[in-house]
Backbone as a chain_set.jsonl record, in Angstrom:
{"seq": "MKVIIPGFSIIEPMKDITVDGHPAISFIFTDSVADGHGKQKTLQVYTIRGDSGYILNFATTMDDYPMYLPIFQRMLESFEINN", "coords": {"N": [[-7.002, -21.676, -2.292], [-5.057, -20.312, -5.105], [-3.892, -17.327, -6.149], [-2.977, -15.685, -9.086], [-1.211, -12.885, -10.432], [-0.716, -11.283, -13.168], [2.785, -10.672, -14.412], [3.735, -10.17, -11.863], [6.001, -8.901, -9.481], [7.894, -8.557, -6.905], [9.692, -5.789, -5.553], [10.626, -4.191, -3.764], [10.77, -5.438, -0.615], [8.675, -5.781, 2.357], [8.614, -3.52, 4.631], [9.234, -1.966, 7.906], [7.247, 1.039, 8.609], [5.708, 4.37, 9.858], [2.401, 5.694, 10.094], [0.564, 8.334, 10.606], [1.747, 8.284, 12.88], [1.332, 5.786, 14.084], [2.115, 2.12, 14.023], [3.075, 0.541, 10.641], [3.14, -1.207, 7.78], [4.743, -1.363, 4.739], [5.419, -2.006, 1.034], [6.61, -2.345, -2.08], [6.102, -3.134, -5.65], [5.725, -4.521, -8.839], [3.673, -5.036, -11.65], [1.499, -6.498, -14.287], [-0.167, -4.015, -16.588], [-3.613, -3.684, -16.465], [-4.815, -3.868, -19.302], [-2.927, -5.381, -20.395], [-0.896, -4.023, -21.825], [1.959, -3.115, -20.896], [3.659, -2.409, -18.011], [2.976, -1.406, -14.395], [3.835, 0.283, -11.614], [3.786, -0.189, -8.046], [2.873, 1.026, -4.764], [2.172, -0.112, -1.972], [0.559, 0.321, 1.495], [-0.026, -0.555, 4.471], [-1.804, -0.63, 7.476], [-3.374, -0.862, 10.593], [-5.954, 0.348, 12.921], [-7.487, -0.157, 15.825], [-10.38, -2.084, 15.352], [-10.284, -1.95, 12.697], [-8.676, -2.256, 9.338], [-6.555, -0.779, 7.206], [-5.588, 0.093, 3.787], [-3.433, 1.825, 1.953], [-2.791, 2.714, -1.206], [-0.659, 3.468, -3.828], [-0.535, 3.729, -7.147], [0.969, 3.711, -10.623], [2.169, 4.263, -14.156], [5.495, 2.805, -14.782], [7.028, 4.721, -15.811], [5.896, 7.307, -14.994], [6.09, 6.703, -12.02], [8.445, 7.894, -10.426], [7.739, 10.961, -10.939], [5.36, 11.423, -9.408], [5.443, 10.008, -7.021], [6.576, 11.803, -4.922], [4.078, 13.238, -4.425], [2.442, 11.157, -3.33], [3.7, 10.552, -1.167], [3.84, 12.931, 0.4], [1.124, 13.003, 0.814], [0.885, 10.823, 2.384], [2.48, 11.437, 4.683], [0.559, 13.307, 5.749], [-1.604, 12.016, 6.173], [-4.392, 11.19, 8.262], [-6.077, 9.118, 10.925], [-9.014, 9.075, 12.205], [-10.558, 7.801, 14.821]], "CA": [[-6.991, -20.993, -3.51], [-4.036, -19.669, -5.617], [-4.369, -15.838, -7.171], [-1.849, -15.12, -9.982], [-1.319, -11.638, -10.579], [0.328, -11.373, -14.33], [3.943, -10.143, -14.178], [4.044, -9.523, -10.538], [7.365, -8.835, -9.0], [8.254, -7.681, -5.487], [10.935, -4.898, -5.984], [11.117, -3.758, -2.246], [10.318, -6.266, 0.445], [8.15, -5.545, 3.435], [9.41, -2.619, 5.644], [8.389, -1.174, 8.953], [7.197, 2.345, 8.668], [4.588, 4.608, 10.625], [1.364, 6.193, 9.531], [0.055, 8.918, 11.598], [2.492, 7.965, 14.248], [1.217, 4.311, 14.296], [3.076, 1.031, 13.161], [2.422, 0.164, 9.317], [3.895, -1.738, 6.774], [4.782, -0.94, 2.847], [6.118, -2.597, 0.173], [6.674, -2.058, -3.673], [5.93, -4.298, -6.57], [5.265, -4.283, -10.152], [2.622, -6.224, -12.295], [1.374, -5.879, -15.775], [-1.465, -3.33, -16.434], [-4.844, -4.62, -16.745], [-5.023, -4.239, -20.537], [-1.975, -6.156, -20.846], [0.289, -3.406, -22.596], [3.112, -2.243, -20.316], [3.673, -2.777, -16.559], [3.088, -0.61, -13.673], [4.606, 0.212, -10.433], [2.55, -0.091, -6.996], [3.288, 0.912, -3.521], [1.102, -0.372, -0.983], [0.583, 0.794, 3.074], [-0.869, -1.328, 5.359], [-1.855, -0.319, 8.877], [-4.679, -1.455, 11.58], [-6.259, 0.988, 14.164], [-8.596, -0.88, 16.769], [-10.749, -3.217, 14.528], [-10.355, -1.685, 11.508], [-7.479, -2.145, 8.577], [-6.326, 0.578, 5.935], [-4.674, 0.195, 2.657], [-3.335, 3.029, 1.171], [-2.283, 2.418, -2.504], [-0.217, 4.337, -4.967], [-0.037, 2.86, -8.511], [1.216, 4.401, -11.672], [3.167, 3.491, -15.076], [6.587, 2.529, -14.64], [7.781, 6.094, -16.156], [5.465, 8.493, -14.135], [6.004, 6.672, -10.662], [9.147, 8.757, -9.793], [7.253, 12.343, -10.845], [4.332, 11.227, -8.64], [5.851, 9.511, -5.757], [6.482, 12.644, -3.68], [2.843, 13.619, -4.093], [1.908, 10.238, -2.688], [4.579, 10.558, 0.109], [3.261, 14.038, 1.342], [-0.236, 12.636, 1.073], [0.951, 9.758, 3.271], [2.599, 12.238, 5.836], [-0.52, 14.129, 6.246], [-2.844, 11.068, 6.446], [-4.885, 10.94, 9.604], [-7.236, 8.259, 11.192], [-9.741, 9.749, 13.446], [-11.555, 7.032, 15.687]], "C": [[-5.748, -20.196, -4.031], [-4.519, -18.501, -6.528], [-2.859, -15.501, -7.944], [-2.126, -13.5, -10.493], [-0.204, -11.784, -12.029], [1.442, -10.375, -14.012], [4.237, -9.407, -12.75], [5.126, -9.788, -10.047], [7.474, -7.939, -7.893], [9.66, -7.023, -5.761], [11.42, -4.289, -4.795], [10.263, -4.623, -1.476], [9.702, -5.347, 1.472], [9.006, -4.519, 4.205], [8.359, -2.056, 6.679], [8.188, 0.48, 8.623], [5.94, 3.055, 9.578], [3.643, 5.642, 9.677], [0.388, 6.714, 10.764], [0.217, 8.666, 13.141], [2.198, 6.415, 14.601], [2.048, 3.25, 13.355], [2.281, 0.795, 11.707], [3.758, -0.422, 8.732], [3.949, -1.429, 5.228], [5.763, -2.103, 2.304], [5.792, -2.261, -1.317], [6.647, -3.259, -4.662], [5.627, -3.898, -7.993], [4.515, -5.488, -10.798], [2.163, -5.406, -13.579], [-0.023, -5.115, -15.669], [-2.265, -4.075, -17.206], [-5.172, -4.673, -18.442], [-3.975, -4.869, -21.329], [-0.781, -5.393, -21.579], [0.915, -2.626, -21.369], [2.995, -2.615, -18.756], [3.531, -1.302, -15.83], [3.558, -0.87, -12.117], [3.755, 0.316, -9.199], [3.34, 0.128, -5.429], [2.242, 0.995, -2.616], [1.394, -0.055, 0.741], [-0.135, 0.184, 3.799], [-0.852, -0.924, 6.895], [-3.334, -0.579, 9.824], [-4.712, -0.293, 12.738], [-7.541, 0.247, 14.61], [-9.031, -2.101, 15.749], [-11.033, -3.204, 13.061], [-8.9, -1.594, 10.782], [-7.865, -1.107, 7.494], [-5.385, 0.015, 5.168], [-4.779, 1.083, 1.913], [-2.284, 2.504, -0.068], [-1.768, 3.315, -3.468], [0.251, 3.602, -6.037], [0.048, 3.691, -9.837], [2.061, 3.465, -12.387], [4.318, 3.666, -14.286], [7.347, 4.152, -14.807], [7.126, 7.192, -15.336], [5.626, 8.05, -12.654], [7.244, 7.746, -10.229], [8.764, 10.284, -9.843], [6.071, 12.131, -9.755], [4.429, 10.879, -7.317], [6.021, 10.414, -4.81], [5.364, 13.272, -3.209], [2.362, 12.547, -3.038], [2.506, 10.405, -1.312], [4.167, 11.693, 0.925], [1.879, 13.809, 1.598], [-0.19, 11.604, 2.419], [1.431, 10.075, 4.862], [1.361, 12.881, 6.39], [-1.685, 13.095, 6.473], [-3.065, 11.06, 8.297], [-6.143, 9.783, 9.825], [-8.024, 8.898, 12.328], [-10.686, 8.394, 13.958], [-12.479, 7.524, 16.601]], "O": [[-5.393, -19.308, -3.256], [-5.336, -18.627, -7.441], [-1.842, -15.128, -7.36], [-3.225, -13.098, -10.876], [0.911, -12.299, -11.941], [1.162, -9.334, -13.418], [4.824, -8.337, -12.589], [5.44, -10.978, -10.075], [7.188, -6.743, -7.937], [10.625, -7.685, -6.145], [12.576, -3.866, -4.764], [9.047, -4.566, -1.659], [10.119, -4.19, 1.525], [10.191, -4.812, 4.364], [7.171, -1.778, 6.511], [9.227, 1.092, 8.376], [5.139, 2.241, 10.036], [4.092, 6.262, 8.713], [-0.274, 6.051, 11.563], [-0.529, 8.738, 14.117], [2.919, 5.885, 15.447], [2.51, 3.49, 12.239], [1.053, 0.853, 11.638], [4.937, -0.232, 9.033], [2.871, -1.268, 4.657], [6.561, -2.828, 2.897], [4.651, -1.912, -1.622], [7.212, -4.31, -4.357], [5.235, -2.742, -8.154], [4.717, -6.67, -10.519], [2.327, -4.22, -13.866], [-0.888, -5.455, -14.862], [-2.018, -4.809, -18.163], [-5.844, -5.638, -18.806], [-3.976, -4.953, -22.557], [0.219, -6.027, -21.914], [0.386, -1.606, -20.93], [1.969, -3.223, -18.451], [3.841, -0.251, -16.39], [3.625, -1.967, -11.562], [2.811, 1.084, -9.387], [4.279, -0.582, -5.069], [1.515, 1.978, -2.472], [2.539, -0.245, 1.152], [-1.296, 0.574, 3.674], [0.238, -0.932, 7.468], [-4.386, -0.302, 9.248], [-3.705, -0.018, 13.39], [-8.5, 0.076, 13.858], [-8.22, -2.949, 15.379], [-11.686, -3.993, 12.378], [-7.985, -1.01, 11.364], [-8.954, -0.728, 7.062], [-4.405, -0.533, 5.673], [-5.775, 1.353, 1.242], [-1.185, 1.993, 0.144], [-2.625, 4.028, -3.992], [1.27, 2.914, -5.974], [-0.937, 4.388, -10.081], [2.572, 2.43, -11.96], [4.355, 4.424, -13.317], [8.114, 4.609, -13.959], [7.899, 8.074, -14.964], [5.328, 8.941, -11.859], [6.772, 8.624, -9.507], [9.283, 11.002, -8.989], [5.993, 13.179, -9.115], [3.651, 11.33, -6.477], [5.667, 10.041, -3.692], [5.285, 13.782, -2.091], [1.917, 12.943, -1.961], [1.749, 10.388, -0.341], [4.115, 11.515, 2.142], [1.377, 14.374, 2.57], [-1.05, 11.597, 3.299], [1.102, 9.469, 5.882], [1.253, 12.925, 7.616], [-2.716, 13.511, 7.002], [-2.251, 10.966, 9.216], [-7.026, 9.625, 8.982], [-7.442, 9.188, 13.373], [-11.616, 8.108, 13.205], [-13.211, 6.749, 17.217]]}, "num_chains": 1, "name": "protein.A"}
């Protein structure tokens, strides 16, 4: 099965990071907004704890991305997974 996301473009390839002191990966991409008017920028973070996987997603318009990124980064730094 092939999935096509309109306007999809990776602008920062996967990199290793940590979430709650554990290994994670992140990458940044752009794609078309659902209504087809404009583009959005998304930062996704993936991590696994035990048998559970977690995806932390930050998406906003291209213009608003720099304004809201510091808020997402603070949330990411404070994120805790309690098993």
